[in-house]
N, C-alpha and C positions, 0 to 999 in steps of 0.2 A: 629416879628416872622421871622425866617430864611427862605430863599428860599426853602431849603430842607424840612422844616416842612410844608410850604405852599403847596408844591407839593404833599406831602404825604396826607394831608388833602383833597385836591381836588381829588386825585386818589381814596381815600377811598369812597368818595361820588359817583364818577363815577362807581366804582366797584359795590357798593350797588345798584345803579340804574340799571345797566346791569343785575345783578342777580335777582332783583325784577321783571324786565320786562320778563326775561326768565321764572321765576316761574309763573307769571300771564298768559303767553302764554300757558304753559303746563296745568295750571288749566282750561283754556278754552278748550283745547284739551280734557281733562278728562270729562268736562261737556257735550261736544258736539260731539265728534268723536268716542266714544267707539263702537257704532254699525257699523260704516264704517270700523274701524280697524278689527272688527270681520269678516265682509264680505270679506275683502281682505285676511285675514288669511285662510278662507274657500276656496277662489278662488285659492290661492297658493297651499294649500293641495290637492285639487281636481286635479289641473294641474299636480302636481308631482306624485300623486297616479296613474294617467292615463298614466304615462310615458312621460309627457311633460316636458319642461324646462322653465326657467324663464330668459328672456332677459331684461337687465336694461340699461338705458342710460340717460345722462344729461350733462350739461356743467359746467365747473368750479368746485365749491364745490359739485355740484350735480353729476359730473363725479366721484369724490372721493367717494361719498355716494354709487353710483352704484357699484363701485369696492368693497367697504366695505361689502355691503349686499351680493354680489355674493360670496365673500370669506367666509362669515359666513355660507352660505348654502353648498358650496362645501367642506369646512373644517368642523368646528364645532363651536358652540357658547359655550355650557356648558358641553355637554356630547358626548361621542363617539357614532357614528351611521354611517350608510352608507352615502357616499357622495351623495349630491343632485345636479342635473344638473341646474346650473345657470351661466350666462355669462354676464359680463359687456362689452357693445359694445364701451367702451371708451378706451380700452387698446391696440388695434392693431394699432400702429402708422403708419405702412405701408399702411394699409387699409384706415385709417383716412385721411392721407395726399394724397394718390392717388385719393380717391373719391373727396376730396375737390378741388384738382387740376384739375382733368379730368371732373368732373361734377359741383358740388358746395358744399360749406360748409353746406348748407341746407339739403343736401342728405346724409351726413356722417352716420347717423343712419338708415335712410330709406333703403339704399342699403344693409346694413348688415342684417336688418330684412328680406329683400327679400331673401337674400342668406342663412340665418341661421334659419329663423323662419319656423314653420310648424303649420298647424291647430291643436289646442289643447294646444299650448304653451301659455305663458302669457308674454305680453310686458309691461314693467313698465317704464313710462316716468316721469322723475323728472325735474321740472322747478319751481323755486320759484315764478316766475311771471305768469306762466301759458300761456306764449306767445312766448316761444322759437321756432323759425321757424323749426329748425331741429328736435326737439322733436315732434312737431305737425305733421310734415311730416312722421315721423316713426310710430306714433300712427295711422295715417290714413292708411298707408300701412299695418300695422298689422291687423287692422280691416278688410280691404279688403281681406286679406289672411286667415281670420278665426281664428286669435289669440284673446284671451281675453285681455283686456287692462285695465291698472291701471294708474292713475295719482297721483303723489305726488306733491302738489303745495301749494300756499298761495295767498295772495292778492285777495281773492274772487274767485280764480280758473282759471280765464281767459278762453280762448277757450279750453285749455287742459282738464279742468274738464268737460266741455260740451261734449267733444269727447269720453272720456274714459268710459268703462263699470262701473268702480268703481273709485271714487276720494276721496283722503284724502287731504282736503283743510285746511291748518293751518290758524286760524283766526288772522293774523298779516300782517302788511305791511313791517316788518323788515326782510331783507334777512337773517341775522344771527339767529334771533329767529325762522324763518321758518326752516332753515337748522338744528338747534338744535332739533327741534321737529321731523323733518323727521327721523333723525338717532335714536332718542329715540323710535319712533314708529317702525322703521325697526328692532331694537333689540327685541322688543316685538313680532313682526311678526315672526322673526327667531326663537325665543324661543317657540312659539306656534307650528310652523312647526316641530322643533326639537323634541318637546314632542310627536308629532304624529308618527314620524319615529324612535324614540328611544324606544317607549313603556313606557316612564316615565310619 
């Protein structure tokens, strides 16, 4: 067998294993997390109906997810409707680097929550491990200020799931499977929110 053929065979098995693992993780989400997803949708809708905003934050891929979710709410997912107030605390590089330099990296989201959050807002911390120090610090600050708090996490939830008012804990230890499930759930949440505010 040629090296090219050998590589393609191995790649196919690897691809199938990855897809199967992703499907199994989402099957477990379907079996176990529908009520939690519904509660978070209600929380986001109540927050927005009352004139509050949604603040989102996380590191790495979770930072990208924060930006993705905020963009869907401010822009649109499927239908045109009024813009909804959501802000990813991962995008202001001047604030992020100044806070990290002058205070600590652990405070990059906490300081922004303190500056931009108000009672009645919702703070959404995303951490696949549930133990990211800067996400935990921001959730603690949000709770102290009277914001409602939501955790998106995995690996049993860690301290983040214990701290938050509502937690979506993906039943997986794989970072990529957790992140895939987070963005799937986020799209469902945005669709539910959008249905409420578009009248569809």
